[in-house]
C-alpha positions in Angstrom: 0.4 0.1 -0.2 2.9 2.3 0.6 4.4 1.8 -2.3 1.2 2.3 -4.0 0.4 6.0 -2.3 4.0 7.0 -3.5 4.0 6.2 -6.8 0.8 8.7 -7.0 2.8 11.3 -5.6 4.4 12.9 -8.9 1.1 12.9 -10.6 -0.5 15.0 -7.7 2.5 17.3 -7.9 2.5 17.7 -11.7 -1.1 18.5 -11.6 -0.6 21.8 -8.8 2.3 23.0 -11.1 -0.2 23.0 -13.7 -3.0 24.6 -12.0 -0.5 27.6 -11.0 0.5 28.1 -14.8 4.0 26.9 -14.0 5.7 26.2 -17.7 7.6 22.6 -17.8 11.0 23.2 -18.4 12.1 21.4 -21.9 14.6 19.2 -23.1 15.7 15.4 -21.3 16.1 15.4 -17.8 17.9 12.7 -14.9 17.0 12.1 -11.8 18.8 10.4 -8.6 18.0 6.7 -7.5 17.9 8.1 -4.0 15.0 10.2 -5.0 12.5 7.7 -6.9 9.4 7.5 -5.1 8.8 3.9 -6.8 10.6 1.6 -8.6 10.1 -1.8 -10.4 12.4 -5.2 -10.3 12.1 -7.4 -13.0 13.9 -10.5 -14.0 16.2 -10.8 -17.1 17.1 -13.5 -19.4 19.9 -14.0 -21.6 20.5 -15.3 -25.2 23.1 -16.5 -27.2 23.0 -13.4 -30.0 25.5 -11.0 -28.8 25.3 -9.2 -32.2 21.4 -8.2 -31.4 21.3 -5.0 -30.9 17.1 -4.2 -31.3 13.5 -4.9 -31.2 10.5 -3.3 -32.2 7.4 -4.3 -32.1 7.7 -8.2 -32.2 7.0 -9.9 -29.0 3.8 -12.1 -28.5 1.9 -14.2 -26.0 1.0 -17.1 -28.0 -1.7 -19.4 -27.3 0.6 -22.6 -26.4 1.4 -20.9 -23.8 4.9 -19.5 -24.7 6.5 -16.0 -25.1 8.0 -15.4 -29.1 10.0 -12.6 -29.9 12.7 -11.7 -32.5 16.2 -10.2 -31.6 17.4 -7.6 -35.1 20.6 -6.7 -35.8 22.6 -4.1 -37.6 25.5 -6.0 -38.6 25.4 -7.2 -41.9 26.9 -10.3 -41.4 23.7 -11.7 -39.5 20.0 -12.0 -40.2 17.0 -11.5 -37.5 16.5 -14.3 -35.5 13.3 -15.8 -33.9 12.8 -17.0 -30.3 10.5 -18.9 -28.2 10.6 -18.4 -24.3 8.9 -20.8 -22.0 7.5 -19.5 -19.0 7.0 -22.5 -17.0 11.1 -23.6 -17.4 12.4 -20.5 -18.1 14.1 -21.4 -21.3 14.9 -19.6 -24.5 14.6 -21.9 -27.8 16.7 -20.4 -31.3 13.6 -21.2 -33.6 15.6 -19.8 -36.7 17.6 -18.0 -38.3 15.5 -15.6 -40.8 17.8 -15.1 -43.4 19.1 -19.0 -43.5 15.8 -19.9 -43.5 14.8 -17.8 -46.8 17.6 -19.1 -48.5 19.1 -15.1 -48.7 22.3 -16.0 -46.2 24.0 -13.1 -45.2 27.2 -13.5 -46.7 25.7 -13.8 -50.4 22.8 -10.7 -49.7 22.6 -7.8 -47.5 20.2 -9.2 -44.9 16.7 -9.7 -43.5 17.8 -7.6 -40.2 14.9 -7.3 -38.5 11.6 -8.3 -38.2 9.5 -4.9 -37.4 6.0 -5.8 -37.4 3.9 -7.6 -34.6 3.7 -10.8 -34.8 0.0 -12.1 -35.1 -1.3 -15.6 -34.3 -4.0 -17.2 -36.7 -5.0 -20.6 -37.1 -2.0 -22.2 -35.4 0.7 -19.9 -36.9 2.4 -16.7 -36.3 2.6 -14.6 -39.1 5.0 -11.6 -39.5 7.6 -9.5 -42.2 10.9 -8.6 -42.8 12.7 -5.7 -43.0 16.3 -4.4 -43.8 18.4 -3.0 -41.0 21.9 -2.0 -43.3 21.8 1.4 -43.9 23.5 4.0 -46.5 23.9 7.9 -45.1 20.8 9.1 -44.9 19.5 6.2 -43.4 18.5 4.7 -46.8 18.6 1.5 -47.9 22.9 0.4 -48.0 24.3 0.7 -51.2 27.7 -0.3 -50.6 27.1 -4.2 -50.7 30.6 -5.3 -50.4 30.2 -7.5 -53.4 26.7 -9.0 -52.1 23.3 -8.6 -53.7 21.7 -6.0 -52.8 18.8 -6.4 -50.4 16.0 -8.5 -51.9 13.2 -7.0 -50.0 11.0 -7.5 -47.5 8.8 -11.2 -47.1 5.8 -11.7 -45.6 6.1 -14.9 -43.4 4.5 -17.4 -40.7 5.7 -19.8 -38.4 3.8 -22.9 -37.4 3.5 -23.6 -33.8 2.9 -27.1 -33.9 5.7 -27.8 -36.5 7.8 -25.5 -36.1 8.0 -25.3 -40.3 8.4 -21.8 -41.6 6.5 -20.6 -44.8 7.6 -17.9 -47.3 4.4 -16.6 -48.5 5.2 -13.3 -50.6 8.3 -11.2 -51.5 8.1 -7.0 -51.7 10.7 -5.0 -54.8 14.2 -5.5 -54.2 15.4 -2.2 -51.7 12.0 -2.0 -50.0 11.3 -3.4 -46.6 7.9 -4.4 -44.9 8.3 -2.0 -41.6 4.7 -2.5 -40.4 1.9 -5.0 -40.7 -1.6 -6.0 -39.5 -3.6 -8.7 -39.9 -7.3 -8.9 -40.9 -8.7 -12.3 -39.4 -12.1 -12.0 -40.3 -11.5 -11.3 -43.8 -8.0 -13.4 -43.8 -6.0 -10.3 -45.3 -2.0 -9.6 -44.2 -1.5 -5.8 -44.9 1.4 -4.1 -44.7 3.6 -0.5 -45.6 6.9 -0.9 -47.5 10.0 1.2 -46.6 11.3 3.4 -47.5 8.7 4.0 -50.4 5.2 3.8 -47.9 3.7 1.2 -50.3 0.3 -0.2 -49.3 0.4 -4.0 -49.5 -2.3 -6.5 -49.3 -1.3 -10.6 -49.2 -4.7 -12.5 -49.2 -4.1 -15.6 -47.2 -6.7 -18.1 -49.1 -5.5 -16.5 -52.7 -1.7 -16.3 -52.2 -2.2 -12.9 -53.7 -0.1 -10.4 -53.1 -1.1 -6.5 -54.4 0.0 -3.2 -54.2 -2.2 -0.5 -54.1 0.2 2.4 -54.3 2.0 5.2 -51.9 0.2 6.3 -49.7 3.0 9.1 -48.3 3.8 10.8 -51.3 7.5 9.6 -51.8 8.0 8.6 -48.1 11.6 8.6 -46.8 12.6 8.3 -50.0 11.8 12.0 -50.2 14.1 15.1 -50.1 14.0 17.1 -46.7 11.9 19.2 -46.2 9.3 19.1 -48.7 8.9 15.7 -49.7 10.1 13.4 -46.6 7.2 11.7 -45.1 7.8 9.4 -42.1 6.3 6.2 -42.8 3.4 5.3 -40.3 5.1 2.4 -38.1 1.1 1.0 -37.1 -1.6 0.2 -39.3 -5.1 -0.4 -37.7 -7.9 -2.9 -38.9 -11.5 -2.3 -37.6 -14.1 -5.2 -37.2 -15.1 -4.6 -40.7 -12.0 -5.4 -42.5 -11.1 -1.5 -43.1 -7.6 -0.4 -42.4 -5.9 3.1 -41.3 -3.1 4.6 -41.3 -1.8 8.3 -40.9 1.1 10.8 -42.5 3.1 13.0 -40.7 1.6 15.7 -41.6 -1.4 14.6 -39.7 -3.5 13.3 -42.4 -5.4 10.0 -41.8 -6.1 7.6 -44.5 -8.1 4.3 -45.0 -8.3 1.4 -47.5 -12.0 0.0 -47.6 -11.8 -3.5 -49.7 -15.5 -2.8 -50.6 -14.6 0.6 -52.2 -13.5 0.6 -56.3 -10.9 2.9 -55.3 -10.4 1.7 -51.8 -7.7 4.2 -50.1 -8.9 8.0 -49.4 -7.9 10.4 -47.2 -10.4 11.5 -44.2 -11.9 15.0 -44.3 -12.7 17.0 -41.3 -10.0 14.8 -38.9 -6.2 15.8 -38.6 -3.6 14.7 -35.7 -2.0 18.3 -35.8 -4.9 19.3 -33.3 -3.7 16.6 -31.1 -0.8 18.0 -29.0 -1.8 19.6 -25.6 1.0 22.3 -26.2 2.4 24.4 -29.1 5.4 26.0 -29.2 6.8 28.7 -31.7 10.4 27.5 -30.9 9.8 23.8 -30.9 7.4 23.4 -34.2 9.4 25.7 -36.6 12.5 23.2 -35.4 11.1 21.2 -38.6 10.4 17.6 -38.6 7.4 17.7 -36.4 6.1 14.2 -36.5 2.0 14.5 -35.9 1.1 10.6 -37.1 0.2 8.2 -34.4 3.5 5.6 -33.3 0.8 3.0 -32.6 -2.6 2.1 -32.7 -5.0 -0.3 -31.5 -8.8 -1.3 -31.7 -10.3 -1.7 -28.4 -13.6 -3.9 -28.4 -14.7 -2.6 -25.2 -14.9 0.8 -26.5 -15.7 0.2 -30.2 -13.2 2.7 -30.9 -9.5 3.0 -31.8 -6.5 4.3 -28.8 -3.3 5.2 -29.8 -0.5 7.9 -29.1 0.8 10.7 -31.6 4.6 10.1 -32.8 6.0 13.2 -31.2 4.2 13.7 -28.0 2.8 10.8 -26.6 -0.5 12.4 -26.6 -2.6 9.3 -25.8 -6.1 9.9 -28.0 -9.4 7.9 -28.7 -10.3 7.4 -33.2 -13.9 6.3 -33.8 -14.2 6.0 -37.2 -17.8 5.3 -37.3 -18.7 9.1 -36.6 -15.7 10.5 -37.2 -14.9 11.3 -34.0 -10.7 12.1 -32.5 -10.1 13.1 -28.9 -6.5 13.7 -26.6 -7.1 12.1 -23.7 -4.0 12.3 -21.9 -0.3 13.3 -21.8 1.4 9.4 -21.4 4.3 10.2 -20.7 6.6 10.8 -17.2 5.9 13.7 -15.1 9.2 15.9 -15.8 8.3 15.8 -19.5 4.0 16.0 -19.6 3.4 19.1 -20.8 5.9 19.8 -23.3 5.4 20.9 -26.5 7.9 18.0 -27.8 8.4 15.1 -26.1 12.4 14.7 -26.2 12.0 10.6 -25.9 9.3 11.1 -28.4 6.5 7.9 -28.3 7.6 3.9 -28.2 6.1 0.8 -29.5 5.4 -0.7 -26.1 1.9 -0.1 -25.6 -1.3 -2.7 -25.4 -4.5 -2.6 -24.1 -5.0 -5.3 -21.6 -7.1 -6.6 -19.0 -10.0 -4.1 -17.0 -9.7 -1.9 -19.8 -6.3 -0.8 -19.1 -3.4 0.7 -21.3 0.1 -0.7 -20.4 2.7 1.3 -21.8 6.4 1.0 -21.5 7.6 5.2 -21.8 11.0 6.3 -22.0 11.6 9.0 -19.5 14.4 10.9 -17.3 17.4 9.0 -16.7 18.2 7.3 -13.5 21.6 8.5 -12.0 23.3 5.8 -9.8 26.6 6.1 -7.9 29.9 4.3 -9.5 27.7 3.4 -12.8 28.0 5.4 -16.4 25.4 8.3 -17.5 22.5 6.3 -19.5 20.5 8.3 -22.0 16.9 7.3 -21.0 14.8 5.0 -18.4 12.0 2.9 -19.1 8.9 3.3 -17.1 5.6 1.4 -16.7 2.7 3.5 -17.2 -1.0 2.7 -16.7 -4.1 4.3 -17.8 -7.4 2.8 -16.8 -9.7 3.9 -19.6 -13.3 3.4 -17.4 -11.8 5.5 -14.4 -9.6 7.8 -16.4 -6.6 6.9 -14.0 -2.9 7.3 -14.9 -0.3 6.1 -13.4 3.6 6.0 -13.5 4.9 3.1 -11.4 8.3 4.0 -12.1 11.7 2.8 -13.8 12.5 -0.7 -14.6 15.5 -2.5 -13.1 16.8 -5.7 -13.0 17.5 -7.9 -10.2 20.9 -7.2 -10.4 20.1 -3.3 -10.2 21.0 -2.9 -13.8 19.0 -0.1 -15.2 16.5 -1.6 -18.5 16.4 2.1 -20.4 15.0 1.2 -23.5 11.8 -0.6 -25.1 9.8 -1.2 -28.2 7.4 -3.7 -27.3 5.1 -5.3 -24.7 2.9 -8.5 -24.0 1.3 -10.2 -21.4 2.2 -13.8 -20.4 -0.1 -16.7 -19.7 1.4 -16.6 -16.3 0.1 -12.8 -16.3 3.7 -11.6 -16.2 4.2 -8.2 -18.2 7.0 -9.0 -20.6 9.1 -6.9 -22.9 12.4 -7.3 -25.3 14.4 -4.5 -23.9 17.7 -2.6 -24.0 19.6 -3.5 -20.5 22.9 -1.6 -19.4 26.1 -4.2 -18.7 28.3 -3.8 -16.6 31.0 -6.3 -16.5 33.7 -5.7 -18.8 34.4 -8.8 -20.3 30.8 -8.9 -21.6 31.4 -5.0 -23.0 34.1 -6.3 -25.3 31.9 -8.9 -26.6 29.1 -6.7 -27.3 31.1 -3.7 -29.1 33.0 -6.4 -31.0 29.7 -8.2 -32.1 27.9 -4.9 -33.2 31.1 -3.0 -34.6 29.3 -2.5 -38.3 26.3 -0.6 -36.6 23.6 -0.1 -33.8 20.2 1.5 -33.9 20.9 5.7 -33.8 18.7 5.9 -30.7 21.0 3.9 -28.3 25.0 4.4 -30.0 26.2 6.4 -27.4 25.2 3.2 -24.9 27.1 -0.4 -24.5 23.8 -2.9 -24.2 22.5 -6.2 -24.4 19.1 -6.8 -25.8 17.1 -9.5 -22.8 14.1 -10.9 -22.6 12.7 -9.0 -19.3 10.0 -10.4 -17.4 7.9 -7.9 -14.8 5.5 -8.6 -12.1 2.1 -9.9 -12.7 -0.1 -7.1 -14.5 -2.9 -7.3 -11.5 0.1 -5.6 -9.0 -0.2 -2.4 -11.3 -4.0 -2.3 -11.9 -6.7 -1.7 -8.7 
């Protein structure tokens, strides 16, 4: 009980400062460990892939009682790998090296370095897509291949939970990865967005039919700054009627309706630029203000979408049938709430869980600890209970060894009711640091390039500890 009361103190302090008109500080901040009102202790599980440096969205709790996740790499000598974790035995199993599964070995091709899509379970299989992770200057597909074949394009794939077999379903154009996807289980159609061109694609499962529907974001990330460039949407949404929704950096919402002759059109009268709680001339004029949503999810309890905006982390509700869009909450740690631009932006570790509660892993002020190096941020668990309009920051996450968990882009609730994520965890052992640095000699995500870390599956306490 004492822990819970302390967790509410920062919220009350923030509300008080807002009421008296205090202007929030801008930019990143830090907090000392001793000053934390609460924190979370989690268990981290090692893996066999020191070259792993990221995970984006690819984590799920399957019906067979296991946790499935990918480990991505920006080292072009390897491809992405898919793993299974058994919560009962706490054993992790490598299921496949995707470059080898696809018969596109990294020794001959620029590899499939990522699974950047969620893992969708349907009819006993996990459905996902592959993406590139090797970039040239300007974060475009790598051209200097070192004599290998260029990136062959992203694949739609699935994995059979019973047989352990992978199936290669379809491949897109060369030098185009599949950066996000959504499965329509009712109509059995798999949708995706390519990167960097932002081509909207569909794969009919029953007909084994891949189709291109054109670009939905102009020239996408191929375009020149500042007039032709548009950050590709990282999450698609699908409603029960099979209509797919996406967004653009300029705040527009587009939809794909398979029942219409011209299936793609932009919605009129709705604008994501109106979502932020605050605006600032200084922040807006910096450029590249990304108004598209970072993540969105259909909520059957409210018959609407819930999501967070990319740049501001504004929690919003979107009701397509009535053409309604509203801002609900500022879903970030208190130190950054109220700022026109969230210095940590928004993350993919977002889900609507039990008791109509949103569980979100937010990046916030770094925790300063004695005899430990600087870290760029900290990872906080935030819950928002929709029915009671209750926001709670449960504090930053640490491992049992008190290593700081400082970055994450995934979340799932397992069959044991524990919350899982694949996270960036700081490393203290000098020998392990050397091993990791050698394994990542050819690159790492720009978000974490200043920190030596290890990718680990992290298990938090059961969700009931965080929801009343």
